[in-house]
N, C-alpha and C positions, 0 to 999 in steps of 0.2 A: 387405510387410513390410518396412522397411529395418532394415538392421542395422550398424551403424558400429561396428566392433571395430580397437582398436590394443592391440598386445603388446610386452611388450619385458621382455629377459630382466634387466632390473636392477629392476621391479617387485615392491614387497614381497609376501613369501610367508606370509601369515596370514589365509588365508580368504577368502568370497565374502560381499558385502553386496548388498540388493536395495534398491533405492529405485521406491517407487510415485509415481509422477508426473513429466512433465519438464518441468514449471513451472519459474518460477526458484525456487522452494524446494528442488523434486529436483534442479534442477543445481546449487543451493550445497551441497546435501545429499552430492552425489556429490563433488565436489571437496574437501570436510571430509573424506571418506572414504578419498580417494585418498591418503594419505600413509599409511594403516593396513591395508587391503584390498588383496590381489593381484588379486582381481577384484570389478567391480560392474557389475549390471545395473539400469539406469533402464527402467522400463516404463511405458507410456504406453497409453490406450485409443484416444487418437485418431491418425491418419494424420499426422505431423509435417510440416510444410510444407520444402521444400529451400531455399526462401525467405522471409523475413518477412512473415509475415501469420497473419491470425487464424486461429483456430479453434473447432471446435464445443464441445470441450470446456473452454473457456476462453471462456465468451460475454463476459465483461470486458474481454477482450484488444482489443475494439473502441472500447471507450473512454478515456478521457483517463488517463493513469498519471503519477504523479510520483515522482521518485527523490528521496528527501532525502538531506542531507548526510550523516545518519550510515549511511546504506544506501551510498553512495557509496563511502564510507571502508571499509565492510567488504567491497565487491564488489573494492576494490582490493587490500585485504590477502591476500584470496582468491584473487584472480584480478589479479598484477600485470599492469600496463598497460592493464586495462580501459576507463578513462576515455579513453585515447587512439584504442584499438580502436572504441569507442562514436561519437566524434568523427570517424573515419576513414571508416565505416560511413553519416555521414549527421546523427547528432546534434548539437544545439547542446550550445554550454556557455557560460557567463556569469558574474556575479556576480549572485548571488540576491537583492540588495537595490538594487542598482541597474538591472539588465536586466529585472526582473520589476517589476510593481505590486502590490502587494497593498492590498486593501481590507476593512478590517474593522470593523464595526459602521457604516458609511457613509463612513468618513475611511479616507487613503491613508496609511499606514505611511511615515515618512520616508526618502525615498532618500538612497544615502550609499555612497562603495567600501565594501567590506565583504570577509572572508575566506569566506564563504557561498556554496559553488557553486549554480548553478541548472542546470537538465539539460534539454534538449527532446528527446524521443525516444519512440516508441510501445513499446506493452510487445512487440511482436512483436519489434520490433529488439533491444531488450534481450536478452529469451530467445535470439533467433539466436545474437548474439556470445558468450553464455555457452553455448549448446548445441553449437557450433562449439569450445569451451575444453574443454567437458567430454568431448568424443567425442574429442579429441586425447591425451586420458591414456591412459599405460598400463594396460592391463588393464579398460578401460572397454567397455560394452557398451548402446549405447540402441535399444531396441524400441519399434515402435510397432504399433497395432492390434492390441494384447493387453489383456486386461481380468483384473483380481486379484478374484477372486470369494472369496477367503477365505485366513486364515492356518493355516497347517500347523503344528501343535504338538506339542511332543514331552514329553507330559504336561500340568499344569496351570500350570506355572510357567516354559515359557520357549517360545518362538516359536522354529519350528526351519526356516521358508522361508513361502512364499506358493504358493496354486493359482490357476493361471491358464487362461486358453482364450484362442484367436483368436478374434478378430471376423468369425466366418463361420459359415455354417450347419451345416456337419458337423463343426465344432470338438470337441474331447475335450478334457476338464479334465486338467491334468500339474500336478505339484507340481516346484516350483523351492527347491530346497533352499538356504539360508542362515544365517550365522552372526549377522547382524543384517539385520533389514528395518525401513525409513525411511518411515513414511506421510507424503507430503507431497502428498497426493491433493488438497489444497484444501477449500473449503467443504463437498462432499459425502462426505468421508470416512464410511468404517464402520467406522474403528477401535472405536467404542465398542461396535458390535453383534457385531466379530469378538471382543473381550474378553469381551462377556458369554458368547459361545458356550463359551468357554475356563473358565468359571464366576466371572469376574471383574466385579464392578460398575461400570458405567459412570460415566464423570466426572461430577461436580457441573457446572453452567454458569452461570454469570452471562449474561445477558442484558440489553440495554437497547436498546427498540424505538425508531427513526427513522423508519421508512416513507420511504427515501429513493427517489426516482426519478429516475432522471439520464438524458440524451440526448446521444451526441455526433455530431457530424456535420464532417467534413474539407473543408476550403476553399483553394483556390490562394492563394499567397503575393502579397501586393501591398507592395512598398516604402515606401510611404506610410502605410498600416495600422500600429499601435501603436507611432507615431513614430520607426518604423525601429530599434526596441528586438527583440532579438534572442530574450527567454524571454517575452513574452505579461504577462498580465494576471489575476489571480484577484480575484475577489468573493466573499466567503467569508458564510455564509447567518449571521443574527442573531435573536435572537426577536423584532425589529421587524420582519424581513422575511427570513422562511426559504427564501429562493431565493439561488441560487449560480451562478456564471459562472466560464469559465476560457477562456482562449485561449492555447494552447500550441505553438511550430514543433514540427515533426518531420519526420524524412527526406521524402524524395521533395518537396522545396519547399514546402510547405503548410501551413497551420493544424491543429489540432485544436481544435475548439470545443466545450465542454461547458456545457449547461445542466441546472442539478437544483431540485430542490424537495423539501420534506421537508413529512408529515402535510396531506397532502392538497393541496400546491401541487404539481402535474404540469407541466412542460414542455411545450408542443404540438410537433408533428413538421413541420407545415405550415411554409413559407416566412414567410407573414404573422404565423402563432401567434408563432414562435421569434422574430420581430422584435419585438414587441411583449412579448413577455417579456422580452428582453434590456433592453430600454428602460426596464424596470422598476428595473435595477441601478445602483447608485451609480457604476459607469464606464461611460463612453458608447461607450468602445472596444470592446466586445463586439457591441453592437450595430452598429458601425461595419464589423464584418468580414462578418455577416451580410447588412449593406445593401449593399457594394460589393464582396464578394470572390466567386468563382464556385465554386459548390459542386460536389465531385468524388464525392460519394456521397450516398447517402440517410440520413438519420437511424437512428441504432440507438439502442433504449431499453433501457432496464434498471432491475429493483426491487431493492433492498436493505434487508429488512424490518429486520432489528436486526443489531447487534454481539454477536457471542456468544464467549464464552471459557469453555474447556473446563478444570476444574481438574484435570490427571493428575497435578499433585503433590500434592493430597489423598489419593489411593487409597493405602491401606495396604500394600497390596504390587503390585508391578509387574515383569509376566512378563520375564525377562531375553530378551536377542534384539529388545526391538520399542520403538521411538521413533516420535515425532509430533511434526511441526514444521510450519510456516507455519502459512497459514489452517486447516489442519485441527488446529492446536491454539489458535488465536484469529484469528476474524474481525473486522475493526477497519472502521469507518464509513469507505468510501473517501474520503471529503471531505476526511481529513487526510493521504490518501497515505502510508500507513503500512505497508502491507502487505509490499510487496517490499523496505522498510529493514528491517523486521523478521525477516524470512524471512532477510536476509544477516547479520544482526547472529546469529542464531541457528546459521548455519553457521560463524562465527567461534568461537563458543561450544563446538560439537561437536567442532571438530578440537582445540579445548584440551583438553576433557574428554578425548577420546580418547587425546592425547597423555601423560595421565598414568595411562592403564590402561584396558580394557575392563569391568573388573568391576564390578558391578550399575552399570551404564552408565544402564540406564533411569531410576532413582531419580535418580543425581546430574543426569543432564541434565533433566529435568522438574523439579526443586528448583530448579535453577540458570536454567533458563528461565521459571520464572514469575517469579522477580527480574528478569530482564530485561526480559518482558512489564509487569509492573507499572508502566514510567512510561508507557509509551503507551497503554496500555489507560487510565491514569488521567489524561492528558491528553485522550484523544479522550472518554471518558466526562464528563469535567468540563464539557468543551465541549458535550456533549449535554444535558447537566443543566442546562444555561442556559435550556432551550426549556421553557416549562410543560407541552406537552403530554407532556413525556418521565416515563415511570413509573420509579420508583427513590428508594432513600433516599439524600438529602442527606446529605452529610457534616456534622460540628458546624462551624459558623462558616462554612459555605458561603456566606450572602448578605454576609456582612462581604467574604470574599476576593472575591466577584465583583464587587462596589461598587469594591474594589482594583483589581481589573484591568480592569473598565470605565474607570478612570481611567490604568491602565496604556496600554491602547490609544489613548486620547485623545491623552496625553501622548506616545507613541510616533510620533504623526503631526507631531510638530515637533520630537523630539528624535532623532537618527539612532543614538545609541548605545542609547538604549532599545528602539527598532526591530530594531538587531541583535542584542541580548540574545533579543527575542522570536522572533526568525527560528533564532535557532541553539538553543533551546528547541524550538520547533516543527521542526527539520531531527534533532532527536534528538542533537545534537551537546552539550548541556548540560543539567544537570538541570533540571527545573522550579523548585526553589528560587533558583534565580538570580534570577529573577522579582521575587522577596522579598528579595534581598539589600539589606542596609541602605543600601548606596550608590544603589541603584536605588529604592527607596524614596524616600530624600530628592530624586532628580530628576523622580520625578513628581510631588512635594508641591511641587518650584520650578515646575514646568511647568504647574501645576493652573490658573491663571487662562487662560492663552494656549490651553490645551488643552481647558478649557471650552468656551471660546470656539467653538474648531475643531470640538469634537463637535455643540456646538448647532445649527452652520453645516451640519455635513455630514448631521445627522439630520435638519433641516430640508428639506436639497434631497434626501434621499432619500425623504423623506415626500412631498413634491412631485413627485417624478420617477416614485414608486410611481404615486399617486392620478392624476397625469395618465395613463398608459399602464393603470392596473385601478384604476378606483374602488372595486373590492370591498377592495383593500389599504389605503386610506386610513386606517382607524382602526388599522391594525397597525401602520404606519410612522410614525405621530405621536409 
């Protein structure tokens, strides 16, 4: 068991906090707590790697991860200098509109210089940079190979710590007392079960089933691929073709390549099958990597059945001393790359609320976090509900809004300003309402004839491409 502890006489002197999970959300939480609590213990059930690398408890760490602009800003606020450290550790940084090509509904967003940052780094590298920063905080202790088996309660209305056991055969259960417990244990969180054991109802859940299957494989970089760009290409799934392809640079002079499909569209894991699958996408650059670059590992497959949001804010009573954040609070469709970003933004929120005092913190946090989550959840579910296979209530005016957004995406293929606004909204830097600002509506209308021609050409090309490499998709891509 590793144990990283740093102490300082200048550390704050008001209590002990426990964080469950040493992933991105847990590390963000520890940083947010560090200005308030004298001691912070971060607990993880995995053996944490000394160097960046995937681990068993975070199976998605082998997959492509995106750090959105809003998340980068939040991490920089919590960890000043984070961006420079990430680049120094091997991550890539560039212009998210120029250096990365985006394909929506079969056509490409118009590239132009922008203020939108784009990052290329693996989830393990991001986690490693954050973990090193957190381990150096006064009073922080990061422990691994320990499992939290339940909450320690002080009556029905207060959490007073956690019950833990080391992950070995002869381990005994012990109690770790705490003034605050933060559950950042991810999608497998048992917070609802634990609260139920204290006599509280489980939170309501909102679920959007997408049946996403995705495969990631790493390839050695080649200078002639991706036009020499630093940040790759993304082909976003659409109702016409529910397939996705992404190529991003990562540390170690390599590309991470992802293929994904929804509603029964499962990318294969053999070389020939992956190549044919990639050739059905709008951009030929994804297939070019598979065709000409050297693979560095075996493909890693993962399934994501549904996005799930847990509505702790709707509970009438919140036991003091316990909050939930990250994927344990809301697990997003990974195609939108929102998970790490929302966790970072929740960390900023947690620190701000603690600066205002710790009284009734859980209720205040859950209500404020719900407002924070509203926007990315609406963006993700709004995108998912475009697909007729997705079950769920469509909001009033949904067809009209989708029609406008289809025209917007088409217009953004010829208007770089519209493309930049779309990317700022997708990066959680600007609110979704910016897409319907009157000035943008006028630009969409002004570009309508040219954009319609571009969209029709793109859709025809996509249909031909899909049919050529997978005849079963011909009717879907028309």
